[in-house]
C-alpha positions in Angstrom: 95.1 97.6 -50.8 92.6 99.3 -48.4 95.3 101.8 -47.2 96.1 102.7 -50.8 92.4 103.4 -51.5 92.2 105.6 -48.5 95.2 107.6 -49.6 93.7 107.9 -53.1 90.4 109.1 -51.7 92.2 111.7 -49.5 94.1 113.0 -52.6 90.9 113.2 -54.6 89.1 115.1 -51.8 92.0 117.5 -51.4 92.1 118.2 -55.1 88.3 118.7 -55.2 88.0 121.2 -52.4 89.0 124.8 -53.1 89.7 128.1 -51.6 89.7 131.6 -53.1 93.1 133.3 -53.2 92.9 137.1 -53.6 96.4 138.1 -54.7 97.7 141.5 -53.6 100.8 141.6 -55.8 101.1 143.3 -59.2 98.6 140.8 -60.7 95.7 142.4 -58.7 93.5 144.5 -60.9 91.9 146.5 -58.0 93.8 146.5 -54.8 91.5 148.9 -53.0 88.3 147.1 -53.6 90.0 143.8 -52.6 89.9 145.1 -49.0 86.2 145.4 -49.3 85.9 141.7 -50.4 87.9 140.6 -47.3 85.7 142.8 -45.1 82.5 141.3 -46.6 83.8 137.8 -46.1 84.3 138.6 -42.4 80.8 140.0 -42.2 79.5 136.7 -43.7 81.4 134.9 -40.8 83.9 133.3 -43.2 87.4 132.5 -42.0 89.8 134.9 -43.7 93.5 134.3 -43.6 95.9 137.2 -44.3 99.1 135.9 -45.8 101.6 138.4 -44.6 104.4 139.1 -47.2 103.0 136.5 -49.5 102.3 138.1 -52.9 101.9 141.5 -51.4 99.8 140.5 -48.5 97.2 138.2 -50.1 94.1 136.6 -48.6 92.7 133.1 -48.5 88.9 132.9 -48.2 86.8 129.7 -48.3 85.2 129.1 -51.7 81.9 130.9 -51.9 79.7 131.8 -54.9 78.8 135.1 -53.2 82.5 136.1 -52.8 83.3 135.0 -56.4 80.3 137.1 -57.6 81.5 140.2 -55.7 85.0 139.8 -57.1 83.6 139.7 -60.6 81.2 142.6 -60.0 83.9 144.8 -58.4 86.7 143.9 -60.7 88.9 142.2 -58.1 91.3 139.5 -59.3 91.0 136.1 -57.6 92.2 132.6 -58.1 90.6 129.3 -57.1 93.2 127.0 -55.5 92.9 123.4 -54.4 93.8 122.4 -50.9 97.0 120.8 -52.2 98.0 124.2 -53.6 97.2 125.8 -50.3 99.4 123.3 -48.5 102.2 124.3 -50.9 101.7 128.0 -50.1 101.9 127.2 -46.4 105.2 125.4 -46.9 106.5 128.5 -48.7 105.3 130.7 -46.0 107.0 128.6 -43.3 110.4 128.8 -45.1 110.4 132.6 -45.6 109.7 135.9 -43.9 106.0 135.3 -44.1 103.1 134.3 -41.8 99.4 133.5 -41.7 97.2 135.8 -39.7 93.6 134.7 -39.0 91.1 137.5 -39.2 88.3 136.8 -36.7 85.4 139.3 -37.3 84.8 142.5 -39.1 85.7 145.6 -37.0 83.1 148.2 -36.1 84.4 151.4 -37.7 83.8 155.0 -36.8 85.1 158.2 -38.5 85.4 161.3 -36.3 84.2 163.9 -38.8 82.3 167.2 -38.6 78.7 167.3 -40.0 79.6 170.0 -42.6 82.6 168.1 -44.1 82.4 167.0 -47.7 83.2 163.2 -48.1 86.0 163.9 -50.5 87.8 166.1 -47.9 89.1 163.0 -46.1 91.2 160.2 -47.7 90.0 157.6 -45.3 86.3 158.4 -46.0 87.1 158.1 -49.7 88.9 154.8 -49.2 86.2 153.2 -47.2 83.5 154.4 -49.5 85.3 153.2 -52.6 86.2 149.8 -51.1 82.6 149.4 -49.9 83.4 149.0 -46.3 80.8 150.1 -43.8 81.4 152.8 -41.3 79.6 155.3 -39.1 80.4 158.9 -38.2 80.8 160.5 -34.8 81.4 164.0 -33.7 82.1 165.8 -30.5 78.7 165.1 -28.8 78.9 161.4 -29.5 82.5 161.2 -28.3 81.8 163.0 -25.0 78.7 160.9 -24.4 80.8 157.7 -24.5 79.7 156.3 -27.8 83.2 155.4 -28.8 82.8 152.2 -26.7 80.6 150.9 -29.6 83.6 150.9 -32.0 86.8 148.9 -32.5 88.5 151.4 -34.8 88.4 155.2 -34.9 89.8 157.5 -37.6 90.3 161.2 -36.9 89.8 163.2 -40.1 92.2 166.2 -40.4 90.8 167.9 -37.4 92.6 170.7 -35.5 92.3 169.6 -31.8 94.0 172.9 -30.7 90.9 175.0 -31.3 92.8 177.2 -33.9 90.5 176.3 -36.8 93.3 174.7 -38.8 95.5 177.9 -38.6 93.6 179.1 -41.7 93.1 182.5 -40.2 95.8 184.3 -42.3 94.5 183.2 -45.7 90.8 182.5 -45.2 89.5 184.5 -42.3 87.1 186.4 -44.6 86.0 183.3 -46.5 82.4 182.2 -46.0 83.3 178.6 -45.2 85.8 179.7 -42.6 83.3 181.9 -40.8 80.7 179.1 -41.0 83.2 176.7 -39.4 83.9 179.1 -36.6 80.1 179.6 -36.0 79.3 175.8 -36.0 82.2 175.1 -33.5 81.4 177.9 -31.2 77.7 177.0 -31.1 78.5 173.4 -30.4 81.0 174.3 -27.7 78.3 176.4 -26.0 75.7 173.7 -26.2 78.0 171.2 -24.6 78.9 173.6 -21.8 82.3 174.9 -22.9 83.1 178.6 -23.1 85.9 178.1 -25.6 86.2 175.8 -28.6 89.7 174.8 -27.6 88.4 173.5 -24.3 85.8 171.4 -26.1 88.5 170.0 -28.4 90.8 169.2 -25.5 88.0 167.4 -23.7 87.3 165.4 -26.9 91.0 164.5 -27.1 90.9 163.2 -23.5 87.9 161.0 -24.3 89.7 159.6 -27.3 92.8 159.0 -25.1 90.6 157.0 -22.7 89.2 155.0 -25.7 92.7 154.0 -26.8 93.8 153.2 -23.3 90.9 150.8 -22.9 91.7 148.9 -26.1 90.6 151.1 -29.0 92.5 151.3 -32.3 93.2 154.9 -33.4 94.2 156.0 -36.9 94.9 159.6 -37.9 96.2 161.6 -40.9 97.3 165.1 -41.6 96.8 167.7 -38.9 94.8 165.3 -36.7 98.2 163.7 -35.8 100.2 166.5 -34.3 97.3 168.7 -33.1 95.9 165.7 -31.2 99.2 165.3 -29.3 99.4 169.1 -28.8 96.0 169.1 -27.2 97.0 166.3 -24.9 100.2 168.0 -23.9 98.6 171.4 -23.3 95.6 170.1 -21.3 94.0 173.1 -19.5 96.6 175.6 -20.8 95.3 178.2 -23.2 97.6 178.1 -26.3 95.3 180.1 -28.6 95.9 183.7 -29.6 93.2 186.3 -29.3 92.0 185.9 -32.9 90.9 182.3 -32.1 89.3 182.6 -28.7 89.0 186.4 -28.0 91.6 186.5 -25.2 95.4 186.2 -25.1 97.6 183.1 -24.9 98.5 181.9 -21.4 101.8 183.1 -20.0 104.7 180.7 -20.0 102.5 178.3 -22.1 105.5 176.3 -23.5 106.8 175.3 -20.1 103.4 174.1 -19.1 103.2 171.4 -21.7 103.2 167.8 -20.3 104.8 165.5 -22.8 104.1 162.4 -20.7 100.5 162.6 -21.8 101.1 162.4 -25.5 101.0 159.4 -27.8 103.7 159.9 -30.3 105.6 163.2 -29.9 107.7 164.9 -27.3 109.8 168.0 -26.6 108.3 170.0 -29.4 107.9 173.8 -29.5 104.5 175.4 -30.2 104.1 178.0 -33.0 101.1 180.1 -31.8 101.5 182.9 -34.4 98.1 183.0 -36.2 99.7 184.2 -39.4 102.0 181.2 -39.6 100.5 178.1 -41.2 102.0 175.7 -38.7 101.2 174.4 -35.2 104.5 173.3 -33.9 108.0 172.2 -34.8 106.8 168.5 -35.3 105.8 169.0 -38.9 108.3 168.7 -41.8 106.1 170.0 -44.6 108.5 172.8 -45.6 111.2 170.3 -46.4 108.9 168.1 -48.6 107.8 171.2 -50.5 111.4 172.1 -51.3 111.9 168.6 -52.8 108.8 168.9 -55.0 106.5 166.1 -56.3 109.0 164.5 -58.6 111.6 163.9 -55.8 109.3 163.3 -52.9 108.8 159.6 -51.8 109.0 157.5 -48.7 110.0 154.0 -48.0 108.4 151.3 -45.9 110.5 149.3 -43.4 110.7 145.5 -43.5 109.6 143.6 -40.4 109.7 140.0 -39.3 106.3 138.6 -40.2 106.6 135.8 -37.6 107.9 138.0 -34.7 106.6 141.5 -35.5 103.1 140.7 -37.1 101.5 144.1 -36.2 104.0 146.4 -38.1 104.1 143.8 -40.8 100.3 144.0 -41.2 100.4 147.7 -41.3 103.0 147.8 -44.1 101.6 145.2 -46.5 101.9 146.5 -50.0 102.9 145.6 -53.5 105.8 148.1 -53.4 107.9 149.4 -50.5 108.6 152.8 -52.2 105.6 155.1 -52.2 105.1 158.6 -53.7 105.0 161.3 -51.1 102.1 163.7 -50.7 101.7 166.9 -48.8 99.2 167.9 -46.1 98.9 170.5 -43.4 101.0 168.0 -41.5 103.0 166.2 -44.1 105.5 164.2 -42.0 107.2 164.3 -38.6 110.7 165.3 -37.6 112.3 162.3 -36.1 113.8 164.2 -33.1 110.3 164.8 -31.8 109.1 161.2 -32.1 109.1 159.2 -28.9 111.6 156.3 -28.6 108.8 153.9 -27.9 107.2 154.5 -31.2 107.6 152.1 -34.2 108.6 153.8 -37.4 106.8 152.2 -40.3 107.9 154.5 -43.1 110.4 157.4 -43.6 111.8 159.6 -46.3 115.3 158.2 -47.1 118.2 160.5 -46.4 116.2 162.8 -44.1 114.9 162.9 -40.6 111.3 162.8 -41.8 108.9 160.1 -40.6 105.8 159.6 -42.7 104.1 156.6 -41.0 104.4 155.4 -37.4 102.7 153.2 -34.9 102.6 152.7 -31.1 100.9 151.2 -28.2 99.0 153.0 -25.4 97.4 151.1 -22.6 95.4 148.2 -24.1 95.1 150.0 -27.5 97.2 151.3 -30.4 97.6 154.4 -32.5 98.8 154.8 -36.0 99.7 158.2 -37.5 100.1 158.8 -41.3 101.4 162.2 -42.5 99.8 164.0 -45.4 96.3 164.6 -46.7 95.6 162.5 -49.8 98.0 159.8 -51.2 96.9 160.5 -54.8 96.7 164.3 -54.7 100.2 165.6 -54.1 99.2 169.1 -53.0 95.5 169.1 -52.1 94.2 172.6 -51.9 90.9 173.9 -50.5 88.3 173.8 -53.2 90.2 171.2 -55.3 87.9 168.5 -56.9 87.7 165.1 -55.2 90.1 162.3 -55.9 88.5 159.7 -58.2 89.7 156.4 -56.8 88.6 154.5 -59.8 91.6 156.1 -61.5 93.9 154.9 -58.7 92.7 151.3 -58.1 96.2 150.1 -57.2 97.3 153.0 -55.1 100.0 151.9 -52.6 99.5 155.0 -50.5 95.8 154.2 -50.1 96.6 150.6 -49.3 98.3 151.6 -46.1 95.1 153.3 -45.0 93.1 150.1 -45.6 95.7 147.9 -43.9 94.7 149.7 -40.7 91.0 148.8 -41.3 91.7 145.0 -41.2 94.3 145.2 -38.5 91.8 145.1 -35.6 90.2 142.0 -37.1 93.3 139.9 -36.4 93.2 137.3 -33.7 94.0 138.9 -30.4 96.9 136.7 -29.5 98.7 137.9 -32.6 98.1 141.6 -31.8 99.7 141.1 -28.4 102.9 139.6 -29.9 
């Protein structure tokens, strides 16, 4: 009789206790702000469990009036579940291509961004701001002084690390904003002891390389992906035409590239022509433009949640087919992607890689082609994207997966 009473009491206690489930499938009313809820829970030192491949990559958070209140205020769908329901969920996860990842602490986030950039010029800045996730900004001076050591995760806005000012010379060299960009960069380079802007940018690229090597998490989109690797490959070689640095390009520049120093790309050819809106043969933008918005999409790969948790985390979404979007660097020709790199998403029937991930030293890098997942052909001067109109954007979800990735327990990241 005593044992029966104990069992009954256990059942009553299990039924009475509760967790908060934040579903990330099609039932979620605001996918993007849901990431901010998970981030806040980590800040509050709550245990957050990421349920990989369960209902679109849902989260379990201990019951909290604060978290419930934030969900209600921000319009995030949540469900209260009893412990018995959680046990049932764990049983389902055990039997399927799913897993539970424990998130340990909120990551310290930095965005490498120029002081004259408008917030809406960068999709990651937009995503973090909308999701109400805290971040700080750094620029060349902070990078060179070693301040990256203060951060777990670094995003590179669509910077041109080659010192060619985004290859905008042909169309915008007489525009006020272009002239101002040149002035700001030249003055900063001089202040920091560099006689050329490209030398400053290459030095910054090297510092970021060290940051990743020592355990940092790097994320980049658009031109920050290929120009970063171009800067690493070229090193001290001058690859800039006279219109960019007032002297000519170095002789035999192509053969001086060192592909062993790059993260993701290899064996590419440079395109130094200042009148051609392209940096190298890596980018596949022209092919995407030929397809047009209606036919442009990419597909996420499926990974084993239990054996490949990292790529599984990075591809969590409520759909595996995502609308394409252009950028100065839209996607990457597969022939120039290193064999060691994990391909996360590609355009079916083509050689175009949209989303990739790799390891370098103790850290990782993730490159995502394109400028803005909800603005197919973002042009200079276009109005900002209003994310309240795109609360369930799968393209933006991929960005935010990367924010929580560094929070995962370290033994899982090493799997």
